[in-house]
C-alpha positions in Angstrom: 0.0 0.0 0.1 1.5 3.3 -1.0 2.1 5.2 2.2 0.8 8.7 2.5 4.1 10.2 3.7 5.6 13.6 3.7 9.3 14.2 4.2 11.8 17.0 4.2 10.3 20.4 3.3 6.9 18.7 2.6 6.7 17.5 6.2 4.5 20.4 7.2 1.1 20.3 8.7 -0.2 23.1 6.4 1.0 21.2 3.3 -0.5 17.9 4.5 -3.8 19.7 5.3 -3.9 21.2 1.7 -3.1 17.8 0.2 -5.8 16.0 2.1 -8.3 18.7 1.1 -7.2 18.3 -2.5 -7.5 14.5 -2.4 -11.1 14.8 -1.0 -12.1 17.2 -3.7 -10.8 14.8 -6.5 -12.3 11.6 -5.0 -15.7 13.3 -4.7 -15.6 15.3 -7.9 -16.1 18.6 -6.2 -15.7 21.9 -8.0 -13.9 23.2 -4.9 -12.0 21.1 -2.3 -13.6 21.2 1.1 -12.1 23.5 3.8 -9.7 21.6 6.1 -8.1 22.8 9.4 -5.6 21.5 11.8 -6.3 20.8 15.4 -3.6 20.3 18.1 -2.8 16.8 19.3 -3.6 17.8 23.0 -7.1 18.9 22.1 -10.2 16.8 21.9 -9.7 16.5 18.1 -13.1 17.9 17.3 -14.7 21.4 17.4 -17.8 22.2 19.4 -20.9 20.6 18.0 -19.2 17.9 16.0 -20.7 14.5 15.4 -17.3 12.9 15.8 -16.5 11.5 19.3 -13.4 13.0 21.0 -10.1 11.5 20.0 -8.9 8.4 21.7 -6.4 8.9 24.6 -4.4 5.9 23.3 -4.7 5.7 19.5 -2.9 2.4 19.1 -0.8 3.9 16.2 2.9 3.1 16.0 4.0 6.8 16.2 3.0 9.9 18.1 0.2 12.0 16.9 1.5 15.5 15.8 -2.0 17.0 15.1 -5.4 16.2 13.5 -6.7 17.5 10.2 -10.4 18.1 10.4 -13.0 18.5 7.7 -16.6 19.5 7.9 -18.0 19.2 4.2 -21.4 20.0 2.9 -21.1 18.3 -0.6 -21.9 15.9 -2.0 -23.7 15.3 1.3 -22.7 16.5 4.8 -19.9 14.5 6.4 -17.1 15.1 8.9 -13.6 13.7 8.7 -10.8 13.6 11.3 -7.3 12.4 10.0 -4.5 11.7 12.5 -1.1 13.0 11.5 1.8 11.0 12.9 5.3 12.3 13.3 8.5 10.3 12.9 11.7 10.1 11.0 12.6 8.7 7.6 16.2 8.7 6.2 17.2 11.0 9.1 14.8 13.7 7.9 11.7 14.6 9.7 8.6 12.9 8.3 4.8 13.1 8.7 2.5 10.1 8.0 -1.3 9.7 7.7 -2.8 7.6 10.5 -6.4 6.6 11.3 -9.4 8.3 9.4 -12.6 8.8 11.3 -15.7 9.6 9.4 -19.1 10.9 10.7 -22.0 10.9 8.1 -25.4 12.0 9.1 -28.2 9.7 7.9 -31.8 10.5 7.2 -33.1 7.2 8.8 -33.6 7.1 12.5 -32.6 4.1 14.6 -33.8 3.2 18.1 -30.4 2.1 19.3 -26.7 1.7 18.3 -26.0 -1.1 15.7 -22.4 -1.9 14.9 -20.3 -4.3 12.9 -19.3 -7.1 15.2 -15.8 -8.0 16.3 -13.7 -10.1 13.9 -14.6 -13.6 13.3 -12.3 -16.5 12.6 -14.4 -17.7 9.6 -16.4 -15.4 7.3 -17.2 -11.6 7.6 -18.4 -10.0 10.7 -22.1 -8.9 10.8 -24.1 -6.1 12.3 -25.2 -6.5 16.0 -27.3 -4.4 18.1 -31.0 -3.4 17.6 -32.5 -6.6 16.0 -34.6 -4.8 13.4 -31.7 -2.6 12.2 -29.2 -5.3 12.3 -31.5 -7.6 10.3 -32.1 -5.2 7.5 -28.4 -4.5 7.1 -27.3 -8.1 7.3 -29.8 -9.0 4.6 -27.7 -7.1 2.1 -24.6 -9.4 1.8 -22.8 -7.1 -0.5 -23.3 -4.2 2.0 -21.8 -6.4 4.7 -18.9 -7.3 2.7 -18.1 -3.8 1.8 -18.5 -2.6 5.5 -15.9 -5.3 6.4 -13.5 -4.2 3.6 -13.8 -0.5 4.8 -12.7 -1.4 8.4 -9.4 -3.2 8.2 -8.0 -5.0 11.2 -4.3 -4.5 10.2 -2.2 -1.8 8.8 1.3 -1.3 7.6 3.4 -1.5 4.4 4.2 -5.2 4.8 3.9 -8.2 7.1 7.1 -7.2 9.1 5.9 -3.8 9.8 2.2 -3.8 10.7 0.0 -3.0 13.7 -3.6 -3.8 14.8 -6.4 -1.5 14.2 -9.6 -1.6 16.3 -12.7 -2.0 14.2 -15.4 0.6 14.4 -18.4 1.0 12.1 -21.7 1.9 14.0 -25.0 3.6 13.3 -26.1 5.5 16.2 -29.2 7.6 17.0 -28.9 11.4 17.3 -30.1 12.4 20.8 -33.3 14.6 20.7 -33.3 14.6 16.9 -34.6 12.7 14.0 -32.0 10.7 11.8 -28.9 9.0 13.0 -25.1 9.0 12.3 -22.7 6.6 10.7 -19.4 6.5 12.6 -16.7 4.8 10.7 -12.9 4.4 11.4 -10.6 3.4 8.5 -7.3 3.9 6.8 -6.1 5.3 3.6 -5.8 2.9 0.6 -3.8 2.4 -2.6 -5.2 4.2 -5.6 -4.2 4.7 -9.2 -2.3 7.8 -8.5 -1.0 7.0 -5.0 -3.4 6.8 -2.2 -7.0 7.5 -1.4 -9.0 8.6 1.7 -11.9 6.3 0.5 -14.4 9.2 1.1 -16.3 8.1 -2.0 -16.7 4.6 -0.6 -17.7 5.7 2.8 -20.4 8.1 1.4 -21.6 5.3 -0.9 -21.9 3.0 2.1 -23.9 5.6 4.0 -26.4 5.9 1.1 -26.7 2.1 0.9 -27.4 1.9 4.6 -30.2 4.5 4.4 -31.7 2.5 1.6 -31.5 -0.6 3.4 -33.2 0.9 6.5 -36.0 2.1 4.2 
């Protein structure tokens, strides 16, 4: 998997933030890239009113987190993204690398309780668990379940000798006091034709299919 890595003079949070915004714009076919800002590592990782949960105290990533890149986009549908930016060294030079990606996508369908993709299974893909009605509708679409599993990898790293475990999180949760719900999804960047992808198009497609499955 091509690493999203910035070294030397490019290892600057402002440069990375601009690059992430540009990648999102290209993936989603936007006329203008969404606005992206940096948030310090000692913050909650989210601004006030965000649908994203506060950042984890222990991320599980193999390098310290320098800062977060936060995006609150309105097109092609509302969504939020928090990207962790890790700091390290490569070839003696300072380097920055892209860590976990955390998406929050508001859904038009309401759910009575949290429903999430289950823990990894030894055989076969994980399925949705939680509210019986919601889980039943989502699990009835085998392709949706397979794509949900594919979007939530359990291991990251450039090769078998340099990899680390990633905790799975893909959940549909009710919005307190409001109609609708929110899809929360933790993922990682992927290989793409021209380097790497934030997989925003796949996340938003999955959100639309979850809405359709919930009727």
